[in-house]
KEROLUM-646395 format. One record per residue: z negated, y negated, x of N, C-alpha, C, O, CB in turn. Coordinates in steps of 0.02 Angstrom, whole numbers, padded with zeros to 5 digits, always signed. Glycine has a CB too. Layout:
ZYXZYXZYXZYXZYX...
! end
This chain:
+01233-01320+03859+01240-01261+03901+01266-01202+03859+01242-01190+03804+01173-01242+03934+01315-01166+03886+01344-01110+03849+01308-01046+03865+01300-01027+03923+01418-01103+03865+01285-01011+03813+01252-00947+03821+01301-00893+03800+01310-00879+03741+01186-00943+03778+01334-00862+03850+01389-00817+03835+01371-00744+03840+01412-00701+03826+01446-00832+03880+01309-00728+03860+01293-00660+03877+01297-00612+03819+01316-00554+03828+01224-00657+03906+01280-00634+03759+01279-00587+03702+01312-00615+03640+01313-00583+03588+01208-00567+03686+01338-00676+03644+01363-00709+03585+01430-00683+03562+01455-00702+03509+01367-00782+03598+01461-00640+03601+01524-00612+03579+01513-00558+03527+01561-00532+03498+01563-00583+03637+01451-00540+03514+01435-00492+03461+01435-00527+03393+01402-00579+03384+01366-00458+03475+01471-00499+03348+01483-00532+03283+01418-00549+03246+01410-00605+03223+01526-00489+03240+01373-00501+03241+01312-00513+03203+01270-00569+03233+01244-00611+03196+01270-00450+03200+01263-00570+03298+01223-00621+03331+01256-00690+03321+01222-00739+03308+01214-00606+03406+01321-00691+03328+01357-00754+03321+01349-00783+03251+01333-00842+03242+01432-00745+03337+01360-00741+03200+01354-00764+03131+01284-00787+03115+01274-00838+03082+01375-00708+03083+01235-00749+03139+01165-00767+03125+01148-00834+03157+01113-00875+03127+01119-00713+03150+01172-00845+03218+01158-00908+03253+01191-00966+03218+01160-01019+03209+01181-00904+03326+01253-00958+03199+01289-01011+03164+01253-01028+03099+01243-01087+03084+01362-00990+03149+01235-00977+03061+01202-00988+02996+01135-01023+03005+01118-01068+02967+01193-00921+02959+01098-01003+03056+01033-01033+03069+01039-01108+03085+01000-01149+03062+00997-00997+03126+01089-01124+03125+01099-01194+03145+01125-01236+03087+01107-01295+03081+01147-01198+03204+01167-01207+03045+01188-01243+02985+01128-01256+02939+01122-01310+02910+01242-01202+02946+01085-01207+02934+01025-01214+02893+00978-01268+02919+00941-01299+02881+00988-01147+02889+00981-01280+02985+00940-01333+03015+00971-01402+03009+00944-01451+03034+00927-01317+03088+01029-01405+02976+01060-01470+02964+01112-01491+03015+01136-01547+03012+01009-01521+02961+01130-01448+03061+01179-01466+03112+01250-01465+03084+01265-01427+03039+01173-01418+03172+01293-01508+03112+01364-01505+03099+01396-01468+03157+01385-01486+03215+01394-01576+03090+01436-01417+03143+01461-01373+03196+01537-01378+03203+01574-01377+03154+01442-01301+03181+01559-01384+03265+01630-01388+03282+01656-01319+03302+01625-01283+03340+01641-01439+03338+01714-01301+03275+01744-01237+03291+01758-01232+03366+01745-01181+03397+01809-01226+03251+01785-01284+03395+01802-01284+03466+01740-01275+03509+01740-01236+03556+01838-01349+03485+01687-01311+03493+01625-01306+03532+01594-01237+03525+01569-01209+03574+01575-01360+03511+01595-01209+03465+01567-01143+03454+01606-01090+03492+01578-01043+03520+01565-01127+03379+01672-01097+03492+01715-01049+03528+01698-01048+03602+01695-00995+03633+01789-01066+03518+01687-01107+03631+01669-01111+03701+01600-01082+03714+01589-01047+03763+01672-01184+03725+01554-01098+03670+01485-01074+03679+01480-00998+03673+01444-00967+03713+01439-01106+03627+01515-00969+03625+01510-00897+03613+01562-00857+03653+01564-00796+03650+01518-00882+03540+01604-00893+03690+01655-00861+03732+01703-00819+03690+01720-00762+03708+01621-00817+03785+01726-00847+03634+01776-00815+03592+01830-00866+03576+01824-00924+03594+01744-00786+03526+01883-00844+03543+01937-00889+03525+01918-00933+03466+01874-00916+03426+02001-00850+03510+01951-00991+03460+01940-01034+03403+01960-00999+03338+01930-01010+03285+01979-01100+03410+02010-00957+03342+02032-00919+03283+01977-00873+03258+01967-00866+03197+02095-00878+03300+01940-00843+03305+01884-00798+03285+01830-00837+03249+01804-00815+03197+01854-00764+03347+01812-00896+03276+01760-00937+03244+01784-00962+03176+01746-00963+03128+01741-00997+03289+01847-00982+03173+01874-01006+03109+01872-00950+03056+01858-00963+02998+01947-01031+03117+01884-00888+03079+01881-00830+03033+01808-00818+03011+01796-00797+02954+01909-00767+03067+01761-00832+03056+01690-00825+03037+01675-00869+02976+01642-00847+02929+01644-00845+03096+01700-00930+02977+01687-00975+02922+01728-00956+02859+01700-00949+02805+01702-01046+02942+01793-00948+02868+01837-00939+02810+01829-00872+02776+01833-00868+02715+01908-00946+02832+01817-00818+02815+01817-00751+02786+01747-00721+02777+01738-00673+02740+01857-00705+02830+01697-00750+02811+01631-00719+02808+01577-00764+02779+01534-00740+02742+01610-00698+02876+01578-00828+02795+01522-00871+02776+01535-00911+02712+01490-00920+02671+01506-00918+02832+01596-00936+02703+01611-00980+02646+01599-00944+02580+01576-00975+02532+01683-01004+02649+01614-00879+02577+01606-00843+02514+01534-00827+02498+01518-00808+02441+01646-00778+02517+01489-00834+02547+01419-00816+02537+01371-00875+02533+01319-00871+02501+01397-00770+02592+01390-00931+02565+01344-00987+02569+01381-01052+02554+01441-01057+02564+01312-00991+02639+01345-01103+02528+01377-01166+02510+01389-01210+02571+01354-01260+02582+01334-01204+02460+01437-01191+02611+01455-01231+02670+01523-01262+02659+01564-01237+02621+01455-01187+02735+01535-01318+02692+01598-01355+02682+01617-01388+02748+01577-01395+02794+01590-01407+02625+01680-01410+02752+01705-01442+02812+01706-01518+02801+01738-01543+02755+01775-01417+02830+01671-01553+02845+01667-01626+02843+01706-01652+02903+01680-01656+02959+01592-01651+02844+01769-01670+02891+01816-01688+02945+01823-01628+02991+01853-01578+02971+01791-01751+02984+01796-01630+03053+01804-01575+03100+01740-01534+03108+01736-01491+03151+01826-01601+03167+01690-01549+03067+01626-01515+03073+01610-01475+03010+01622-01497+02954+01570-01564+03088+01584-01416+03020+01560-01375+02964+01486-01392+02951+01447-01399+02998+01569-01299+02979+01469-01398+02887+01400-01415+02869+01377-01374+02809+01417-01347+02771+01394-01490+02853+01310-01368+02803+01280-01338+02743+01270-01394+02691+01251-01450+02709+01211-01304+02761+01284-01379+02628+01276-01429+02576+01204-01453+02573+01157-01414+02579+01297-01401+02509+01196-01517+02564+01130-01547+02560+01090-01519+02502+01117-01508+02448+01134-01623+02555+01027-01507+02514+00983-01480+02462+00978-01405+02462+00934-01377+02429+01007-01503+02396+01024-01371+02498+01020-01298+02501+00983-01276+02564+00996-01301+02619+01091-01267+02499+00937-01229+02555+00899-01202+02611+00892-01127+02605+00880-01101+02551+00830-01235+02615+00901-01092+02661+00888-01021+02662+00813-01012+02663+00779-01032+02711+00922-00986+02723+00786-00981+02611+00713-00972+02606+00695-00899+02614+00735-00854+02600+00687-00998+02539+00634-00888+02637+00609-00820+02644+00598-00788+02576+00574-00821+02530+00545-00819+02685+00614-00725+02571+00601-00688+02509+00526-00673+02505+00496-00657+02556+00643-00623+02504+00498-00678+02446+00425-00668+02442+00403-00623+02386+00343-00615+02376+00392-00734+02436+00450-00593+02348+00427-00548+02296+00409-00481+02326+00439-00461+02376+00481-00540+02241+00362-00446+02296+00341-00381+02323+00398-00331+02323+00403-00290+02369+00282-00355+02282+00440-00333+02271+00496-00286+02268+00546-00297+02324+00570-00250+02355+00531-00291+02200+00560-00362+02338+00607-00378+02391+00578-00359+02459+00613-00335+02503+00626-00451+02390+00513-00372+02468+00481-00353+02531+00483-00277+02541+00491-00254+02598+00408-00377+02532+00475-00240+02488+00477-00167+02492+00547-00144+02514+00553-00101+02558+00458-00134+02425+00599-00173+02484+00667-00154+02502+00681-00170+02575+00710-00130+02611+00718-00191+02457+00659-00229+02597+00669-00248+02666+00630-00204+02714+00652-00189+02769+00649-00321+02677+00571-00182+02692+00532-00137+02732+00567-00070+02743+00565-00042+02798+00464-00125+02701+00598-00045+02691+00635+00018+02695+00696+00009+02742+00709+00052+02784+00659+00041+02625+00732-00047+02734+00789-00060+02777+00768-00065+02850+00803-00042+02895+00825-00124+02755+00710-00096+02861+00684-00105+02928+00673-00038+02962+00686-00030+03022+00619-00144+02927+00650+00012+02924+00638+00078+02951+00702+00118+02961+00709+00156+03008+00590+00116+02906+00750+00109+02915+00812+00145+02920+00851+00126+02983+00879+00169+03016+00855+00132+02858+00852+00061+03000+00891+00039+03058+00862+00065+03123+00897+00065+03174+00896-00036+03059+00799+00086+03124+00770+00112+03185+00806+00175+03209+00807+00190+03269+00697+00127+03174+00836+00211+03163+00870+00272+03182+00943+00262+03199+00980+00311+03206+00865+00321+03127+00965+00200+03205+01036+00187+03217+01051+00164+03287+01103+00134+03300+01061+00135+03168+01006+00179+03334+01017+00160+03403+00978+00098+03421+00970+00053+03381+01091+00149+03416+00953+00097+03483+00908+00043+03504+00940-00026+03499+00909-00072+03472+00886+00055+03575+01001-00034+03525+01032-00100+03526+01046-00125+03456+01031-00182+03439+01097-00098+03566+01075-00081+03414+01089-00100+03345+01025-00116+03308+01021-00166+03271+01127-00043+03308+00973-00075+03318+00909-00086+03284+00878-00153+03303+00851-00187+03260+00860-00029+03299+00883-00171+03367+00855-00235+03390+00888-00293+03355+00855-00340+03333+00863-00241+03465+00955-00290+03349+00991-00344+03317+00974-00347+03242+00961-00400+03214+01067-00336+03327+00975-00289+03210+00962-00286+03138+00891-00309+03123+00880-00346+03074+00973-00216+03112+00843-00288+03163+00774-00308+03152+00765-00383+03160+00725-00414+03125+00727-00270+03200+00804-00413+03206+00800-00485+03215+00822-00522+03153+00793-00573+03134+00843-00506+03273+00874-00495+03120+00898-00525+03058+00849-00513+03001+00835-00559+02962+00967-00498+03039+00824-00452+02996+00777-00436+02942+00712-00475+02948+00681-00494+02898+00762-00361+02941+00691-00488+03010+00627-00523+03020+00629-00594+02991+00577-00623+02975+00610-00526+03094+00689-00622+02986+00694-00690+02958+00682-00690+02883+00668-00742+02853+00763-00718+02973+00687-00630+02852+00675-00623+02780+00610-00589+02764+00581-00600+02711+00732-00585+02749+00587-00548+02810+00530-00504+02796+00468-00529+02834+00469-00536+02895+00546-00431+02816+00413-00541+02797+00354-00571+02827+00300-00520+02846+00253-00538+02882+00325-00620+02780+00305-00458+02823+00252-00410+02834+00246-00392+02907+00296-00375+02939+00264-00347+02793+00187-00396+02935+00175-00379+03005+00173-00304+03017+00203-00279+03064+00111-00411+03030+00137-00269+02974+00130-00196+02982+00166-00161+02925+00145-00164+02867+00054-00174+02983+00221-00129+02940+00262-00097+02889+00230-00030+02870+00221+00013+02913+00334-00086+02914+00211-00020+02806+00179+00042+02785+00228+00099+02775+00207+00155+02758+00141+00030+02722+00293+00086+02785+00344+00137+02771+00369+00166+02836+00382+00130+02884+00402+00107+02730+00377+00232+02837+00408+00266+02895+00465+00308+02870+00458+00348+02824+00355+00310+02933+00523+00301+02901+00582+00340+02882+00614+00368+02945+00623+00332+02994+00633+00297+02842+00632+00432+02943+00662+00465+03000+00736+00475+02988+00756+00514+02944+00627+00532+03015+00778+00440+03026+00850+00447+03019+00880+00453+03089+00876+00407+03129+00881+00386+02981+00910+00510+03104+00942+00520+03168+01015+00498+03162+01058+00537+03141+00937+00594+03191+01029+00435+03180+01096+00409+03176+01118+00385+03244+01079+00357+03282+01100+00351+03124+01181+00398+03260+01206+00378+03326+01208+00303+03332+01216+00267+03283+01275+00408+03338+01202+00279+03394+01202+00208+03409+01274+00182+03407+01316+00205+03445+01169+00194+03479+01288+00135+03363+01355+00107+03357+01356+00034+03380+01403-00003+03364+01380+00112+03284+01305+00014+03418+01300-00056+03439+01360-00079+03479+01381-00137+03473+01238-00066+03479+01389-00034+03519+01445-00053+03561+01511-00053+03523+01564-00069+03551+01451-00006+03621+01509-00036+03459+01571-00033+03419+01567-00078+03358+01604-00068+03309+01584+00039+03396+01524-00129+03360+01518-00174+03304+01582-00215+03293+01599-00231+03236+01459-00221+03314+01616-00232+03347+01678-00270+03341+01730-00230+03303+01764-00256+03259+01704-00291+03411+01737-00165+03321+01785-00122+03287+01767-00114+03213+01811-00114+03170+01789-00054+03322+01703-00106+03199+01680-00099+03130+01697-00161+03090+01719-00157+03033+01605-00084+03128+01685-00219+03120+01700-00281+03086+01775-00288+03073+01796-00311+03020+01675-00341+03128+01816-00267+03122+01889-00269+03112+01909-00226+03052+01946-00248+03008+01925-00246+03176+01884-00164+03051+01901-00119+02997+01876-00145+02930+01910-00138+02879+01873-00050+03010+01817-00175+02930+01789-00203+02868+01837-00255+02838+01850-00255+02778+01720-00235+02880+01861-00300+02881+01908-00352+02858+01972-00322+02832+01997-00342+02780+01922-00402+02914+02000-00274+02869+02064-00244+02849+02057-00202+02786+02104-00197+02747+02092-00202+02906+01999-00171+02777+01987-00133+02715+01985-00181+02655+02015-00168+02603+01920-00093+02719+01949-00237+02664+01944-00285+02609+02013-00316+02593+02028-00330+02535+01894-00340+02627+02053-00328+02644+02119-00358+02634+02172-00306+02617+02229-00324+02600+02140-00397+02695+02154-00242+02623+02201-00187+02611+02263-00195+02655+02320-00196+02632+02222-00185+02537+02250-00200+02720+02303-00209+02769+02310-00148+02814+02261-00118+02835+02291-00271+02811+02372-00129+02829+02387-00073+02873+02373-00093+02945+02386-00150+02965+02462-00051+02865+02346-00047+02984+02331-00060+03054+02362-00007+03098+02379+00048+03075+02255-00064+03066+02370-00023+03162+02386+00027+03212+02326+00030+03260+02292-00020+03271+02452+00009+03251+02313+00088+03287+02257+00096+03333+02269+00158+03377+02313+00199+03363+02190+00102+03294+02229+00164+03428+02232+00223+03471+02175+00269+03452+02117+00248+03447+02227+00203+03547+02191+00333+03441+02140+00382+03424+02137+00435+03478+02186+00470+03490+02154+00415+03354+02080+00441+03510+02069+00489+03563+02028+00547+03535+01966+00544+03535+02033+00456+03624+02061+00598+03511+02028+00654+03477+02011+00709+03527+02055+00742+03554+02072+00682+03421+01947+00719+03538+01922+00773+03581+01958+00772+03648+01958+00722+03683+01930+00841+03547+01990+00829+03665+02023+00835+03729+02098+00819+03725+02133+00823+03775+02013+00904+03757+02123+00802+03666+02193+00786+03658+02209+00719+03692+02165+00678+03705+02213+00784+03584+02273+00710+03706+02294+00646+03734+02288+00591+03682+02303+00604+03623+02367+00650+03761+02266+00531+03701+02261+00476+03653+02328+00463+03621+02380+00462+03654+02234+00412+03686+02327+00453+03555+02389+00441+03518+02382+00379+03474+02328+00365+03448+02407+00502+03476+02437+00344+03467+02436+00286+03422+02442+00310+03350+02483+00354+03335+02493+00236+03439+02401+00282+03307+02403+00300+03236+02417+00238+03194+02397+00182+03211+02336+00334+03214+02451+00250+03140+02463+00196+03091+02424+00215+03028+02439+00265+02995+02541+00187+03075+02373+00176+03012+02325+00196+02961+02317+00142+02907+02326+00083+02918+02258+00210+02993+02299+00167+02848+02278+00124+02793+02203+00135+02784+02184+00182+02749+02319+00139+02727+02161+00092+02813+02089+00104+02811+02060+00097+02741+02075+00048+02706+02053+00056+02858+02018+00145+02721+01989+00146+02654+01915+00132+02653+01891+00090+02615+02003+00212+02621+01878+00168+02696+01805+00161+02697+01778+00177+02766+01806+00216+02804+01773+00208+02644+01721+00145+02783+01682+00164+02841+01623+00204+02814+01586+00179+02771+01658+00102+02884+01613+00266+02838+01562+00310+02809+01520+00340+02864+01539+00342+02922+01595+00365+02766+01462+00365+02844+01419+00402+02890+01397+00467+02857+01375+00468+02800+01358+00359+02911+01403+00521+02895+01381+00587+02873+01339+00617+02929+01360+00621+02986+01441+00633+02855+01278+00639+02911+01233+00672+02957+01223+00631+03021+01217+00659+03076+01260+00741+02974+01223+00565+03014+01208+00521+03070+01268+00501+03112+01261+00463+03160+01160+00554+03114+01328+00526+03095+01388+00508+03132+01433+00463+03089+01434+00468+03028+01426+00572+03154+01469+00418+03123+01509+00368+03088+01583+00385+03091+01609+00405+03143+01496+00298+03117+01617+00376+03034+01688+00392+03029+01726+00337+02991+01696+00299+02953+01697+00459+02993+01791+00334+03003+01836+00294+02963+01875+00341+02918+01907+00387+02943+01883+00250+03007+01873+00329+02853+01915+00367+02806+01977+00324+02794+01972+00266+02775+01876+00383+02738+02035+00354+02806+02097+00316+02801+02155+00360+02778+02151+00422+02782+02114+00284+02868+02208+00329+02755+02270+00364+02739+02314+00364+02801+02323+00311+02832+02306+00331+02678+02341+00422+02819+02386+00425+02876+02457+00406+02854+02467+00382+02798+02386+00495+02908+02506+00416+02898+02574+00396+02883+02605+00436+02826+02653+00414+02795+02617+00402+02945+02576+00495+02813+02600+00537+02757+02560+00523+02693+02567+00560+02644+02595+00610+02776+02519+00470+02695+02476+00452+02638+02426+00506+02620+02409+00515+02562+02519+00436+02578+02403+00543+02671+02351+00593+02662+02284+00564+02685+02281+00529+02735+02368+00658+02701+02231+00579+02648+02165+00555+02667+02140+00595+02727+02138+00656+02726+02115+00562+02607+02122+00559+02780+02098+00590+02841+02034+00555+02864+02022+00497+02846+02152+00589+02897+01994+00590+02904+01933+00562+02932+01939+00556+03007+01962+00603+03040+01871+00605+02913+01920+00498+03034+01926+00486+03106+01858+00465+03134+01825+00420+03108+01980+00430+03121+01837+00500+03186+01773+00483+03218+01778+00412+03245+01822+00397+03286+01755+00534+03275+01733+00369+03222+01740+00297+03234+01741+00278+03309+01779+00235+03329+01683+00261+03201+01700+00311+03348+01696+00293+03419+01759+00312+03458+01768+00290+03514+01636+00326+03451+01802+00353+03428+01864+00372+03461+01923+00327+03444+01979+00338+03466+01881+00444+03444+01910+00276+03404+01962+00228+03384+01957+00165+03426+01903+00138+03437+01956+00211+03309+02014+00141+03451+02015+00081+03492+02081+00045+03485+02128+00069+03453+02002+00099+03567+02085-00014+03516+02147-00053+03517+02174-00064+03447+02233-00050+03433+02200-00019+03562+02132-00088+03402+02150-00096+03332+02191-00160+03323+02171-00214+03345+02086-00099+03287+02249-00153+03291+02294-00210+03281+02317-00213+03209+02330-00162+03177+02354-00206+03329+02321-00274+03184+02342-00285+03115+02419-00288+03112+02450-00323+03152+02311-00350+03087+02449-00252+03065+02521-00254+03057+02543-00307+03007+02603-00321+03001+02546-00186+03034+02494-00338+02971+02507-00388+02919+02546-00358+02860+02576-00394+02820+02546-00447+02949+02544-00292+02856+02574-00257+02799+02518-00234+02753+02470-00204+02776+02618-00197+02823+02525-00248+02689+02473-00229+02641+02490-00163+02607+02547-00140+02608+02463-00284+02589+02438-00134+02576+02447-00072+02538+02403-00074+02476+02357-00114+02471+02431-00010+02582+02418-00030+02429+02378-00026+02368+02320+00023+02379+02332+00080+02399+02422-00003+02307+02260+00001+02368+02201+00041+02380+02197+00101+02333+02208+00095+02273+02138+00000+02372+02183+00159+02361+02174+00220+02322+02104+00217+02290+02054+00229+02324+02183+00284+02366+02101+00201+02226+02037+00191+02193+01998+00256+02181+01939+00254+02164+02047+00156+02127+02030+00312+02191+01995+00376+02182+01951+00393+02241+01911+00440+02238+02044+00432+02169+01958+00357+02296+01921+00374+02357+01846+00368+02346+01808+00407+02375+01942+00330+02415+01824+00320+02306+01752+00312+02294+01723+00374+02260+01669+00397+02279+01739+00250+02251+01758+00400+02211+01734+00460+02176+01735+00520+02224+01690+00562+02222+01778+00474+02114+01787+00524+02265+01791+00579+02313+01732+00578+02361+01702+00631+02375+01857+00574+02353+01714+00520+02386+01657+00514+02431+01592+00529+02396+01547+00561+02425+01655+00444+02462+01585+00507+02334+01524+00520+02296+01513+00595+02285+01457+00619+02285+01526+00483+02229+01568+00631+02275+01563+00703+02262+01560+00745+02325+01545+00805+02321+01623+00724+02221+01572+00716+02383+01573+00755+02445+01502+00771+02468+01455+00733+02458+01610+00716+02500+01496+00829+02500+01431+00851+02527+01426+00835+02601+01372+00820+02626+01421+00926+02515+01482+00840+02636+01483+00827+02708+01551+00800+02727+01595+00792+02685+01466+00891+02748+01559+00785+02792+01622+00758+02816+01678+00809+02811+01736+00791+02822+01614+00736+02888+01663+00872+02794+01714+00923+02789+01756+00917+02725+01803+00956+02716+01682+00991+02791+01740+00871+02681+01777+00866+02618+01852+00856+02631+01871+00826+02682+01750+00809+02575+01893+00879+02585+01966+00871+02590+01991+00840+02525+01995+00873+02473+02002+00939+02604+02008+00776+02529+02028+00740+02469+02095+00764+02441+02109+00753+02382+02034+00666+02485+02135+00797+02481+02201+00820+02459+02201+00892+02436+02254+00920+02423+02251+00811+02514+02143+00923+02430+02138+00993+02411+02107+00999+02342+02063+00960+02324+02098+01033+02463+02129+01049+02305+02101+01060+02238+02028+01082+02242+02013+01130+02277+02143+01113+02200+01983+01048+02206+01912+01067+02207+01901+01136+02177+01939+01158+02133+01870+01015+02170+01850+01171+02200+01833+01236+02171+01757+01243+02166+01720+01206+02198+01863+01293+02213+01736+01290+02127+01665+01299+02111+01633+01352+02155+01662+01405+02168+01656+01318+02038+01572+01337+02179+01532+01384+02217+01465+01392+02182+01432+01343+02165+01522+01360+02292+01444+01455+02170+01380+01469+02139+01332+01495+02193+01350+01537+02233+01387+01520+02081+01270+01469+02191+01220+01488+02242+01154+01506+02209+01139+01488+02152+01210+01430+02291+01114+01544+02247+01047+01561+02226+00997+01534+02277+01005+01545+02337+01039+01639+02218+00946+01498+02252+00893+01471+02295+00827+01502+02273+00808+01497+02215+00890+01393+02291+00791+01532+02320+00728+01564+02302+00674+01512+02290+00686+01452+02299+00706+01614+02355+00615+01534+02272+00561+01490+02251+00540+01442+02307+00516+01387+02294+00502+01530+02228+00549+01463+02371+00526+01422+02427+00567+01358+02436+00541+01307+02459+00529+01462+02490+00630+01360+02417+00671+01300+02428+00700+01271+02364+00730+01217+02365+00728+01315+02475+00692+01306+02308+00721+01282+02245+00696+01212+02227+00733+01171+02200+00704+01330+02188+00633+01198+02244+00604+01133+02226+00640+01075+02260+00643+01020+02232+00530+01132+02246+00668+01088+02320+00703+01034+02355+00768+01015+02319+00787+00957+02319+00717+01054+02427+00801+01064+02290+00864+01050+02254+00849+01019+02186+00893+00987+02157+00905+01114+02246+00789+01029+02160+00769+00995+02099+00751+00922+02113+00767+00878+02074+00709+01032+02066+00718+00911+02170+00697+00843+02187+00757+00799+02207+00762+00742+02186+00647+00845+02244+00801+00827+02248+00858+00789+02274+00922+00829+02266+00944+00863+02313+00847+00770+02350+00952+00826+02207+01012+00866+02194+01070+00846+02240+01077+00788+02259+01034+00858+02122+01110+00895+02258+01170+00882+02297+01224+00852+02251+01220+00861+02190+01196+00947+02331+01273+00817+02279+01328+00792+02237+01361+00849+02199+01372+00903+02227+01380+00755+02280+01376+00838+02137+01408+00886+02090+01363+00945+02072+01386+00991+02039+01473+00912+02120+01301+00946+02094+01256+01003+02081+01239+01009+02007+01224+00960+01973+01191+00996+02122+01243+01071+01982+01222+01086+01913+01177+01148+01916+01199+01201+01939+01284+01098+01866+01116+01142+01892+01071+01200+01889+01090+01241+01828+01083+01218+01771+00995+01179+01887+01113+01302+01840+01136+01345+01785+01080+01385+01754+01081+01400+01694+01190+01391+01810+01030+01403+01795+00976+01443+01768+00913+01435+01812+00916+01437+01873+00996+01518+01764+00857+01426+01778+00792+01425+01813+00756+01490+01797+00743+01504+01738+00749+01362+01792+00741+01528+01847+00711+01594+01837+00635+01590+01832+00605+01540+01853+00731+01641+01894+00605+01642+01806+00532+01641+01793+00491+01632+01856+00437+01603+01854+00512+01705+01758+00516+01658+01912+00477+01653+01974+00486+01586+02009+00457+01575+02063+00498+01709+02021+00525+01539+01980+00535+01473+02009+00600+01466+02047+00619+01411+02067+00479+01457+02055+00635+01521+02058+00700+01518+02091+00753+01490+02043+00742+01488+01983+00721+01587+02117+00809+01469+02070+00862+01441+02028+00931+01467+02049+00942+01487+02106+00861+01364+02032+00976+01467+02001+01047+01478+02014+01081+01412+01999+01073+01385+01944+01077+01538+01971+01120+01387+02047+01153+01323+02035+01225+01325+02063+01242+01369+02102+01114+01265+02068+01265+01277+02042+01335+01275+02063+01351+01207+02094+01318+01157+02081+01381+01289+02004+01403+01208+02136+01429+01147+02168+01505+01148+02161+01537+01201+02159+01408+01143+02243+01534+01089+02157+01607+01082+02159+01624+01055+02228+01602+01000+02246+01634+01036+02101+01663+01092+02267+01680+01072+02335+01755+01076+02346+01792+01101+02303+01643+01117+02387+01778+01050+02403+01849+01053+02420+01861+01091+02485+01918+01103+02504+01876+00983+02426+01807+01110+02518+01813+01147+02582+01751+01191+02589+01695+01170+02576+01819+01098+02643+01762+01254+02609+01706+01301+02616+01654+01277+02666+01596+01297+02663+01732+01368+02637+01676+01234+02714+01629+01209+02764+01580+01158+02736+01534+01137+02771+01667+01179+02822+01590+01136+02674+01540+01095+02642+01480+01138+02622+01425+01112+02611+01569+01060+02580+01491+01203+02617+01439+01249+02593+01411+01294+02649+01351+01304+02653+01466+01291+02537+01455+01320+02691+01434+01370+02740+01378+01345+02786+01328+01381+02793+01494+01391+02782+01383+01287+02818+01328+01264+02860+01263+01254+02821+01208+01265+02846+01347+01198+02894+01270+01232+02758+01213+01221+02715+01175+01287+02703+01114+01289+02707+01234+01192+02648+01212+01341+02690+01182+01406+02678+01151+01434+02742+01096+01460+02741+01234+01455+02650+01187+01428+02798+01162+01455+02861+01094+01426+02881+01051+01462+02906+01213+01443+02916+01086+01361+02870+01022+01330+02892+00966+01343+02842+00909+01324+02854+01032+01255+02901+00982+01376+02785+00930+01390+02735+00918+01466+02728+00877+01487+02687+00950+01361+02668+00953+01506+02768+00941+01578+02765+00869+01596+02783+00841+01563+02828+00989+01615+02811+00839+01645+02751+00866+01689+02699+00851+01665+02628+00855+01703+02580+00837+01759+02708+00833+01601+02622+00811+01575+02557+00868+01551+02512+00857+01539+02453+00762+01518+02569+00928+01544+02540+00985+01521+02501+01045+01565+02517+01059+01579+02575+01001+01446+02517+01080+01588+02466+01140+01627+02479+01192+01616+02424+01177+01595+02368+01122+01701+02484+01254+01631+02442+01311+01621+02397+01319+01680+02350+01315+01738+02371+01376+01611+02437+01329+01665+02287+01344+01716+02237+01420+01722+02226+01447+01778+02223+01309+01700+02170+01453+01666+02219+01525+01663+02209+01552+01599+02242+01516+01549+02245+01542+01665+02132+01614+01600+02266+01661+01656+02268+01642+01707+02322+01609+01690+02371+01732+01631+02279+01664+01767+02312+01646+01821+02357+01671+01811+02428+01639+01831+02476+01673+01886+02329+01730+01779+02435+01758+01771+02502+01716+01726+02547+01715+01736+02608+01829+01743+02497+01682+01677+02518+01637+01635+02558+01575+01675+02579+01552+01671+02636+01616+01571+02520+01548+01714+02532+01491+01756+02547+01507+01805+02603+01467+01813+02649+01469+01796+02484+01566+01836+02601+01587+01884+02652+01599+01850+02719+01584+01878+02772+01650+01921+02630+01624+01789+02717+01636+01752+02780+01570+01737+02815+01566+01744+02876+01674+01687+02765+01519+01717+02778+01454+01704+02807+01425+01768+02837+01397+01768+02892+01405+01674+02755+01431+01823+02800+01404+01887+02824+01439+01909+02888+01406+01935+02934+01413+01941+02770+01505+01900+02892+01542+01919+02952+01521+01878+03012+01513+01904+03068+01617+01912+02940+01510+01813+03001+01489+01769+03056+01419+01787+03080+01404+01782+03139+01492+01696+03034+01376+01807+03033+01308+01827+03052+01309+01893+03092+01271+01900+03140+01264+01835+02989+01351+01940+03072+01358+02002+03108+01382+01990+03179+01357+02020+03227+01405+02050+03072+01431+01946+03186+01457+01929+03252+01403+01897+03295+01399+01911+03354+01517+01883+03246+01363+01854+03265+01309+01822+03302+01256+01871+03325+01234+01869+03382+01277+01768+03260+01237+01917+03281+01184+01965+03296+01207+02018+03347+01166+02047+03382+01160+01998+03233+01272+02029+03350+01298+02079+03397+01313+02051+03465+01327+02089+03512+01359+02111+03370+01310+01985+03472+01328+01954+03536+01269+01954+03584+01275+01931+03641+01353+01882+03526
! end
């Protein structure tokens, strides 16, 4: 009997295939395609591009099998259980549907009934976009150019030709970082991307993108802009938070006797700093450059006068 209601979801399909291989079954691409209501090409890609590199599976005539003697076993070290416990809590903030699927996978590895860890993460639900994420993941790994439709806010949907670099999340929202046709680094809201097609054209990966992302504070970063320095003052009430969890590129320049600090950041866009300062007022303010300080003051005056 074919169970087609949810098997078109990549994670569920892969997990089911892997579980059945682990149980000693020989699996046919044609039969799996019919059962999961996908093309044979999709199932073949599951094996060739996703499973073969991770598990000792092989093709025996027309059936895929797990090598004899290999078994997926439950992890049982305390350190591994702790990591899985943290992951279990993190996925709760990623939307109900996504969390349900992720927890199903984690439960096969994690034996603890009562998780002692609680983590609060407000992340948007991307469960309905797992197929698109999987597509981008493959094209990023293969360094292949794609075309897609991008529906930005109220603008008319437009076709884009992109070189996908990374899938990222900032403040709970998911984005694709990619090079546009002018080879400029741009960020695209993931849920606004659709109709993704492979051009079969490859490109050379920009290896500096990892460093750019590591140094970024928010999605406002601009990879094509010259970085500049911002100096800030944090009073005693919030200084401890910047000591505990430093921001990317943060350098504490001076610790004052009352517990306050002066620190600096290297940014590429003022909007990496302005929202940060606004939500920490009056405990955090900009010292330099003066134009950012004045911009915040002008916006506050406008707000208070409205």
